[in-house]
C-alpha positions in Angstrom: -18.4 103.5 109.7 -17.9 100.7 106.9 -16.5 97.3 107.4 -14.3 95.7 105.0 -16.3 92.2 103.9 -13.3 90.4 102.7 -10.9 89.3 105.1 -6.7 90.7 103.5 -5.9 87.0 104.4 -8.6 86.0 101.9 -7.5 88.7 99.5 -3.7 88.0 99.6 -4.1 84.2 99.6 -7.1 84.3 97.0 -5.4 86.4 94.1 -4.3 84.3 90.8 -2.6 87.6 88.5 0.5 88.5 90.4 2.7 84.8 90.6 5.6 86.4 89.2 5.8 89.1 90.8 8.3 89.4 93.8 7.1 89.5 97.2 10.4 89.2 99.2 13.5 91.0 98.0 16.9 90.6 98.5 18.9 87.3 99.7 15.7 85.0 99.4 13.8 86.1 96.4 10.3 85.0 96.3 7.7 85.6 94.3 4.1 85.5 95.3 3.0 82.5 93.5 5.6 80.7 95.6 4.4 82.1 98.6 1.2 81.1 98.2 2.7 77.4 97.7 4.2 77.4 100.8 1.4 79.2 102.7 -0.5 76.0 101.4 1.8 73.7 102.4 2.0 74.9 105.4 -1.5 75.1 106.5 -1.8 71.0 105.3 1.1 70.4 107.8 -1.0 72.2 110.6 -4.3 71.0 109.8 -3.1 67.0 109.7 -1.5 68.5 113.0 -5.0 69.4 114.2 -4.7 73.4 114.1 -7.8 75.5 113.6 -10.4 77.7 115.4 -9.3 78.1 119.0 -5.9 77.3 118.7 -2.9 79.2 119.3 0.7 79.1 117.5 3.4 80.7 118.7 5.8 82.8 115.9 9.1 83.7 116.7 11.0 84.3 113.4 13.3 87.2 111.8 12.1 89.2 108.8 12.0 86.8 105.8 10.0 84.6 103.9 9.0 82.4 107.0 7.8 84.9 108.9 5.3 86.0 106.2 4.3 82.6 105.4 3.9 81.7 109.4 1.3 85.1 109.5 -0.5 83.8 107.0 -0.5 80.7 107.0 -1.2 80.5 110.8 -4.4 82.5 110.4 -5.2 80.3 106.8 -5.6 77.2 109.0 -8.0 79.3 111.3 -5.6 79.5 114.0 -4.4 82.7 116.6 -0.9 83.4 116.2 1.4 84.6 119.2 3.9 86.8 118.5 7.5 85.7 120.0 10.6 87.8 119.8 13.4 86.3 118.6 15.8 88.6 120.9 13.8 87.8 124.2 16.0 86.2 126.9 14.6 83.0 128.3 12.9 84.6 131.0 11.0 87.0 129.0 10.1 84.1 126.5 9.0 82.0 129.2 7.2 84.6 131.2 4.8 85.0 127.9 4.5 81.2 126.7 3.1 80.5 130.6 0.4 83.1 129.8 -0.5 82.8 126.4 0.1 78.7 126.5 0.5 78.1 122.7 -0.1 74.5 121.2 2.8 74.8 118.9 5.4 76.7 117.9 7.4 78.2 114.8 11.0 79.2 115.7 14.2 78.8 114.8 15.5 78.0 118.1 14.3 75.8 121.0 11.8 77.7 123.3 11.9 78.7 126.4 8.5 76.9 128.1 7.5 76.5 131.5 7.6 73.4 133.6 4.1 72.7 132.8 4.7 72.2 129.2 6.8 69.8 127.3 8.1 70.7 124.0 8.6 68.4 120.9 9.9 68.7 117.8 7.2 68.1 115.0 8.7 69.0 112.1 11.3 71.2 110.0 8.6 74.0 108.5 8.3 77.8 107.5 12.2 78.2 108.0 12.3 77.3 111.5 11.2 74.2 113.3 7.1 73.6 114.3 7.3 72.4 118.2 4.1 71.0 119.6 3.5 71.3 123.3 1.7 68.5 126.0 -0.1 70.7 128.5 -1.8 69.7 132.1 -4.3 70.7 132.2 -5.8 71.9 128.6 -5.4 75.4 127.7 -8.3 78.1 127.3 -9.3 78.4 123.5 -9.1 81.4 121.9 -12.1 83.5 119.8 -12.3 81.8 116.4 -11.9 85.5 114.8 -8.8 86.0 116.8 -5.9 86.5 114.7 -3.1 87.5 116.4 -1.6 88.1 120.2 0.9 90.7 120.2 2.8 91.1 123.7 3.0 94.9 124.8 4.4 96.4 128.2 2.8 100.0 127.8 4.9 101.9 130.1 4.8 99.9 133.2 4.2 96.6 134.7 4.3 93.0 132.7 3.5 92.5 129.4 -0.3 92.4 128.5 -1.1 90.1 125.4 -3.3 92.8 123.0 -5.8 90.2 120.8 -6.2 91.6 117.4 -9.3 90.1 115.4 -8.9 89.0 111.7 -11.7 92.1 111.2 -9.6 94.9 113.2 -6.5 93.8 111.6 -8.3 94.0 108.3 -9.5 97.2 108.7 -6.8 98.9 110.0 -4.0 97.3 106.9 -6.7 98.7 104.3 -6.6 101.9 105.7 -2.9 102.3 105.9 -2.5 101.2 102.7 -5.2 103.7 100.9 -3.4 106.7 103.0 0.1 105.1 101.6 -1.4 104.8 98.5 0.3 101.5 97.8 0.3 99.5 94.5 2.1 96.5 92.9 4.8 99.2 92.1 6.0 99.6 95.8 8.4 98.1 98.0 10.0 99.0 102.0 12.5 97.4 104.0 11.4 95.8 107.1 13.7 96.1 110.3 11.4 96.6 113.0 11.0 93.4 115.1 8.7 91.0 114.0 7.0 90.3 117.3 5.9 94.0 117.0 2.6 95.5 115.5 4.5 97.8 113.3 6.3 95.1 111.6 3.1 93.1 111.2 1.4 96.0 109.7 4.6 96.6 107.0 4.4 93.0 105.7 0.4 92.8 105.6 0.2 95.9 103.8 2.6 95.2 101.6 1.2 91.8 100.7 -2.3 93.3 99.9 -1.0 95.6 98.0 1.3 92.9 96.1 4.2 95.0 96.6 7.7 93.8 97.4 9.2 93.3 100.5 13.0 93.4 101.6 13.8 91.8 104.8 16.9 93.6 106.6 19.0 90.6 108.0 20.1 91.1 111.6 17.3 94.7 112.0 19.6 97.2 111.9 23.0 95.4 113.7 24.2 95.9 109.7 22.6 99.4 108.9 24.4 100.2 105.8 22.4 97.4 104.1 19.2 99.8 104.3 20.5 102.6 101.7 22.1 99.9 99.7 18.8 97.9 99.1 17.0 101.3 98.2 19.5 101.4 95.7 19.9 98.1 94.3 16.1 97.4 94.6 14.6 100.9 93.9 12.5 100.4 97.4 10.4 103.2 97.1 9.0 103.5 100.9 10.9 103.0 104.6 9.1 102.9 108.4 10.8 103.3 111.5 11.4 105.6 114.3 13.2 108.3 114.7 16.4 106.5 116.4 16.5 103.9 113.6 16.3 107.1 111.1 19.1 108.9 112.6 21.0 106.0 112.4 20.7 105.3 108.9 21.2 109.2 108.2 24.4 108.8 110.2 25.9 106.3 107.6 28.5 107.1 105.0 26.7 106.5 101.9 29.2 105.7 98.7 27.9 108.8 96.5 27.2 106.5 93.6 24.1 104.9 95.5 21.1 106.4 94.1 18.3 107.0 96.4 15.7 108.6 94.2 13.4 106.2 94.2 12.2 106.2 97.8 9.0 108.6 97.7 7.9 108.2 101.3 9.5 108.1 104.5 7.2 107.0 107.7 8.2 107.8 111.4 6.6 106.7 114.7 6.8 105.6 117.7 8.8 108.5 118.9 8.4 112.8 118.7 9.1 113.9 115.3 11.3 116.7 115.3 12.0 119.4 112.5 15.7 118.8 112.1 15.5 115.1 111.2 12.4 116.1 108.5 15.2 118.2 107.2 18.0 115.8 107.2 15.3 113.0 105.8 14.5 115.9 102.8 18.7 116.2 102.2 19.2 112.5 102.2 16.4 111.3 100.4 15.5 114.2 97.8 12.1 113.4 96.1 10.7 111.7 99.5 7.3 112.7 101.4 7.4 112.7 105.1 4.5 111.5 107.3 4.1 111.1 110.9 2.2 108.3 112.1 0.8 107.6 115.6 -0.4 104.0 116.8 -0.7 101.7 119.4 -0.8 97.7 119.1 -4.1 97.9 120.8 -5.2 99.4 117.6 -3.8 97.0 115.1 -1.9 99.5 115.4 -2.4 103.0 113.2 -4.2 105.2 114.8 -3.5 108.3 112.7 -0.8 110.1 110.0 0.4 113.5 109.2 1.8 114.2 106.0 4.9 116.8 106.6 4.4 119.8 104.3 6.0 122.3 106.4 9.8 121.5 106.5 11.5 124.6 107.5 8.5 127.0 109.2 8.9 128.0 112.8 5.7 126.4 115.0 5.0 127.5 118.0 4.5 123.7 119.0 8.0 123.0 117.9 7.0 119.5 116.9 4.8 118.1 114.2 1.4 116.8 114.9 0.1 113.2 113.7 -2.5 114.1 112.2 -5.9 113.0 111.2 -7.2 109.6 112.6 -7.1 106.5 109.7 -10.3 105.2 108.0 -13.0 104.3 110.0 -11.1 105.2 113.2 -12.1 108.5 115.7 -10.0 110.4 118.0 -11.2 112.4 120.9 -9.7 114.6 123.9 -10.9 113.6 127.3 -10.6 115.5 130.5 -10.1 113.3 133.7 -13.8 113.3 134.5 -13.9 111.8 130.6 -15.6 115.1 129.5 -14.7 115.5 125.6 -12.6 118.7 125.5 -12.6 121.5 123.1 -10.2 122.7 120.3 -6.1 123.3 121.8 -7.4 122.0 125.6 -4.9 119.6 126.4 -6.6 115.9 127.9 -6.1 112.2 127.2 -6.0 110.9 123.6 -8.9 108.3 123.4 -9.7 105.9 120.5 -12.8 103.7 118.9 -13.3 101.8 115.6 -12.8 99.0 113.6 -9.3 98.7 114.2 -9.8 98.5 118.1 -8.8 94.9 120.3 -10.7 92.8 121.9 -8.9 93.0 124.7 -5.9 91.8 126.8 -5.6 87.6 126.7 -6.4 86.5 130.1 -6.6 89.5 132.1 -10.6 91.2 132.3 -9.2 93.7 134.7 -6.6 95.6 132.5 -9.2 95.4 129.2 -11.7 97.0 131.7 -9.1 99.9 132.1 -7.9 100.5 128.9 -11.6 100.0 127.1 -14.5 102.1 128.7 -18.0 102.1 127.0 -15.8 101.3 123.4 -13.3 103.7 123.7 -9.8 103.0 124.3 -7.9 105.3 127.0 -4.5 105.0 125.6 -2.9 107.0 128.4 -0.8 109.8 126.0 -1.7 113.6 126.2 -2.5 115.8 123.4 -4.6 118.1 121.8 -7.0 118.4 118.4 -6.2 121.7 116.7 -9.4 123.6 114.9 -8.9 121.4 111.8 -9.0 118.2 113.9 -5.3 117.2 113.5 -3.9 115.4 116.7 -1.1 116.9 118.8 0.8 114.7 121.3 2.1 116.7 124.6 3.4 113.5 126.4 2.2 110.5 128.2 0.5 111.1 131.7 2.1 108.4 133.6 5.6 110.3 132.6 4.4 113.6 134.0 7.0 115.1 136.4 5.7 117.3 139.6 7.6 119.9 140.3 6.5 121.8 143.0 2.6 123.2 141.9 3.7 122.5 138.4 3.4 119.6 136.1 6.4 119.1 133.3 6.1 116.7 130.3 9.3 114.9 130.2 8.9 114.7 126.0 8.5 118.2 125.6 11.9 118.8 127.4 13.3 116.1 125.3 12.0 117.9 121.8 13.8 121.1 123.2 17.0 119.1 123.8 16.8 117.5 120.2 17.1 121.0 119.1 20.4 121.4 119.9 22.7 120.4 116.8 24.6 117.2 117.9 21.8 116.1 120.2 21.1 112.6 118.7 19.0 111.3 121.9 17.4 112.8 124.5 15.9 111.0 127.9 14.1 113.2 130.3 13.0 112.3 133.9 12.1 113.3 137.4 14.0 112.1 140.7 13.2 113.1 144.2 13.6 116.8 145.7 13.3 117.6 149.3 11.7 121.1 148.1 9.7 121.1 145.1 8.9 116.9 145.6 10.7 116.5 142.4 13.4 117.6 139.8 14.2 117.6 136.5 17.0 115.7 135.0 18.1 114.6 131.3 20.8 112.6 129.7 21.5 112.8 126.4 23.7 111.0 123.4 25.2 112.9 121.1 26.2 112.4 117.7 29.6 111.0 116.8 32.2 113.5 116.3 29.8 116.0 117.9 31.3 118.7 120.1 28.3 119.7 122.3 28.5 120.4 125.8 25.7 120.1 129.1 26.0 123.9 129.5 24.9 124.6 125.7 22.1 122.4 126.0 20.7 124.3 129.4 21.4 127.4 127.7 19.3 126.2 125.1 16.9 124.9 127.3 16.5 128.0 129.2 15.7 130.3 126.1 12.8 127.7 125.3 11.1 126.7 128.3 10.0 127.9 131.3 12.6 127.7 134.3 10.9 125.1 136.4 11.0 122.8 133.0 15.3 123.5 132.3 16.9 120.0 133.6 19.1 120.4 137.0 21.5 118.1 135.4 22.0 117.1 131.9 24.2 114.0 131.5 26.0 112.9 128.2 25.9 108.6 128.1 26.8 106.5 125.0 23.1 104.9 125.1 19.7 105.5 126.5 17.9 102.3 127.9 15.1 100.7 126.6 12.2 98.2 127.3 11.9 95.1 125.4 9.8 96.9 122.5 11.4 99.6 122.1 10.6 102.3 124.2 12.5 104.8 126.5 13.1 103.3 129.8 12.2 106.0 132.0 12.5 103.7 135.7 16.0 102.7 134.3 16.7 106.3 133.9 16.1 107.1 137.2 18.0 104.0 138.8 21.2 105.5 137.0 
């Protein structure tokens, strides 16, 4: 496998031919020249304060120029950025703070710290405050090549700090920019929370290409901003999970807004259904749709699939997530770690140049996830004859109904085929006869006339009897984790 020699950070900050080109669009427009000047100021401030290799700096800023300046500046100073969510509760902040133990933090609000640290405002910088912390004892140093630590919950348990090296991030960013064919004429809207690897990837891939970035204020609490920005700024790309895309599609967009500039829409994080693809094609007439699969542990993109067959019937009823990004390998393994043949379902395992170094200060979790150079994702799927990856579910989500196993994601996809169903969550509950039985909760589109019996009838037509939910409940919203994933534990509790 080839490895990029020049890091993306060095390339972005070392360019001299794009000074006047816009880096940030919208309410705080900033050129690439001004971006680099602000990064230089931050690097001098951090270096004077003692930041360098082995030092961790927390970052909790909303999408904007300050976030990009900090993301680049922290690494240019040789330090490691630890990403915190701006909407985290004090408990959530403190839990990750005590585990990561940053020496400084760039944030717009006073951070929630533990009893072992004292926070002092050092200066105002990068659209926020730079806090410094005093610890006893002194925190453990990071590896000099560690660029970012991203906290992820996986599916259960306390958040784990995914440690990504500069070389891993560089390899993945270059691979994504290549398959999207990004250039300086491109631009995108970012409304993913900045503590996610997905947001880091969006910012850095476009900065590497010299493209424009439109940070969406308040994320998707004001969703109309997204199509408006597409029309005003002639945005060329959108990237989000299907839930966010459905929110945008559900807006009453003025007919004079021109959305023809959008050349691609990238979906990831959830299964992509055919009805959503058709609706995206209707709303964005010149777009191509790409289905992406990723994990924070792989910086984060793993594979991609350009959707071509938008209306044809497919026995799988959902789109593949495609071929691996450059310098990444994907295999399907059995429970005894044996490689499986085409169409055989097993665990998805990944290796390559984008892989994490491990989980921060968690050798047991690292050893369980990384084995012999392969990341064991916990996701289930198969490779087709052409080597394209198709996901079928997650091993930890499987519902055991008697002697049968049910993938809740499989039933969710079927429920989403019912017109008027916006979201679906399927889970198992204890059953005295079968051990577990299938239940479902769904969110319907505003004004849609769809009842539980209609959904159940569709399930009976499409899946085996043991997969059909015993009950379908219509709810206002599905519970989600801190990281935006469907919270199946809370589904069961309800």
